N, C-alpha and C positions, 0 to 999 in steps of 0.2 A: 464447262465443268472444271472446277479447280482440282489440284492434285489431292488436297485434303478431302474433298468430296468423294473422289475416286477411292481413296484409302478407306473411308467410312463405309462406302457401299460394298466394297470387296470384303471388308472386315465383318460386316453384318452377315453377308452371305456365308462366309466361312463359319461363323459362330452358329447360325441357325441350321445350316446343313450338318454341322457337327453334332448338334443335339439329336437330330433324327438318326444319324449314323451311330451315335453312342448306344442308343437303344438296340439297334440291330447287332452291334458288336457284342453287347452283353448276352445276346441270344445266339451267338456263334454262327451268324449268317455269313454267306460267302461275300456279300458286299457290306462292309462295316463302316467304321468311323472314317478311315482315310478315303474310301471310295465316295462316300456321301459328301465329304468336305470338298473333294476335287470336283465332283459333279456340280455342286452348288456354286463353287468359286468360278469354275469354267463358264457356267451359264451367265453368271454376273459379269464376268469379263467380256463375254460376247455382247451382252446388252449394252455395257458401257461403250465398247467399240462401235456398236451400231448407232448409238446416240451421237457419238463424236463424228462418225462418218456422215451423218445427216447434216451436222453443223458445217463440216468442212466442205461438203458438196452443195451447200446452200439449199438444203431441202430436197435435193434430187434423190438421195438415198432414202430407202424406207426401212427403218429399224424393225418394223413388225415382220418383214419378210425373213430377216436373219433369225429373229427369235422363233419364228415358226419352224425353221429348220432344226433348231435345238430340240423342240418338243417332239418332232418326228424322229430325229436321230437318236435320242436317248432311249428309244424303244429297243434298239439293237443291243445296247449295254444292259438294259433290264432283262432281255431274253437270256443273257448269260448267267443271270442269278437264279433262273428257274431250273430246278433239278428234279429228276425222277428217281424215287427210291421205292422199289417194289411197285405196288399199285398206287402209291401216293405221289402226287406232284407237289413239290415244295418250292418256295422262293417267290410265289406270286406277290406276297405282301412286300417283300424286299424290292422286287421289281417296281411295284407301285410307289414305294418310298423313293427310289431313285428318280422316277419320273416326276414325282412331286418336289423332290429336292432341286431338280432343274428349274421347276416353276418358281420355287422360293428364290433361287439364285437370280433368275430373270427379273423377278419383282424387286429384289434388293438392288440389282444393277440399274434398274430404272428409277430408283429412289423411292419406290413405294414400300416403305419399311413397315407400316402398320399391317397391311395384308400379309406381308412376308412373315412377320412375327406371329400374327394370328393363326395362320395356317400351320406354322411350326408347332405352336401350342396345341392345336387341335390334333395334329398327327401324333405327337408324342403322347398326348392324353389317350388317344384311341388305342395306341399300341400297348400302353401300360395298363390302363384301367379296363378296357373292354375285354382283354384276355382274361383278367381275373374274374370279371363278371360272368363271362362265358363259362368258365370252369365251375362256377357256383350254381348257375341257374339251369344248366343242362343236366337233367336227371339221368342216372344210370351211367354216367361217364366217370372214369377214373384216369387221372393224368399222373404220369410218373416221369421223372428225369432219368435219362440213361446215358451211359458212357461205355464205349467199346474201344479198346486199343488192340490192334492186331498187326501182324506182319503185312506189309504192302505187297501182296502177291496177286497175280491175275485171278479173277473170279471170287475174291474174298467178299466183295460187296454183295454179290449174288447169293453166297452162302448165308450171310447174315440176314438178307431179305427173306430167304426161304424159311429160316427158323422163326423169324418174327411173324411172318404171314401164317405159319402153322398155328399159332396161338391167337390169331384174329386181332393182332395188335396193329393199330394204325398210327403212323408217324405224323405228328402235328408240326413239329419244328426240328430241324437238325442242321448240323454243320460238319463238314469234313476237313480236317487239318492233316496235311502230309508232313510227317516228320522225316525229312529227307536224309539227314545224317544217320538216323536210326533205321531207315528204310521201313518205316511203319506208318500207319494211319491211325488217327484218333477221331472217332465219331461221337458227337455229343448232341443232345436234343431232348425233346419232350414227346412222349408217346401216349396214345389213348388206348387203354387196355380194358378188356371185359372184366367185370367184377369178380368172376370166378377163376381168374388166371392163377395157375400154380407157379409162383415165382421161383421156388426152389428147383422145380423141374426145368423151368426155362433157363435158369442160370447154369444148371448142370449140362443141359443140351448145348447151350452156347459155348460153355467152357470146353466141351468135348471136341470142338473144332480145333485142329492143331495150330491154326494161325492165330487164334485168339489168345491174347496175353492178359487181358483184363476186361471184365464185364461187370457193370454195376447198374442197378435199376432201383430207384426208391422214390 
């Protein structure tokens, strides 16, 4: 395998992994652009090294064994993207994206560029298009974007959960950013709300929490 071939394989893995990560980044997920790029690139590197090890060892080394360890090991990283917010569990899609990005990287590292590109296209299309279709075809569902900025104090997440659950609101997608210098947190995401939700009352109740500095839902 020439150095140019290696550069091409790692470059394709970086680009394709970045496409998936960009979509997750735009939705404020805990694992975004950088994480997906690194996962895909790392998997590609491991596959390239595995192939080279087989060549150096005259066929004694089995590249499939090392690749299999990547597939199993990425599950631990994916688990870190799964978060619990109230009664809702979020991050499963992001965890699946990380696992798939590893597969894309392995495919690119092995020189199988067509399946790597095809899977990337399918994943990105599924994330972007199916979400819109889901919102339109499910009757009786109303989706809103929300933003909460609050002081980073113990128990604040629980207080926010309690208010949200009182109104029967279900969180579909969310991300938490810690503003370390300001000692605050910012929560953004998408919620599924009942049609008869009193948003004015919800806003007043949320703003009544002394830690809350900003609350928006639209």
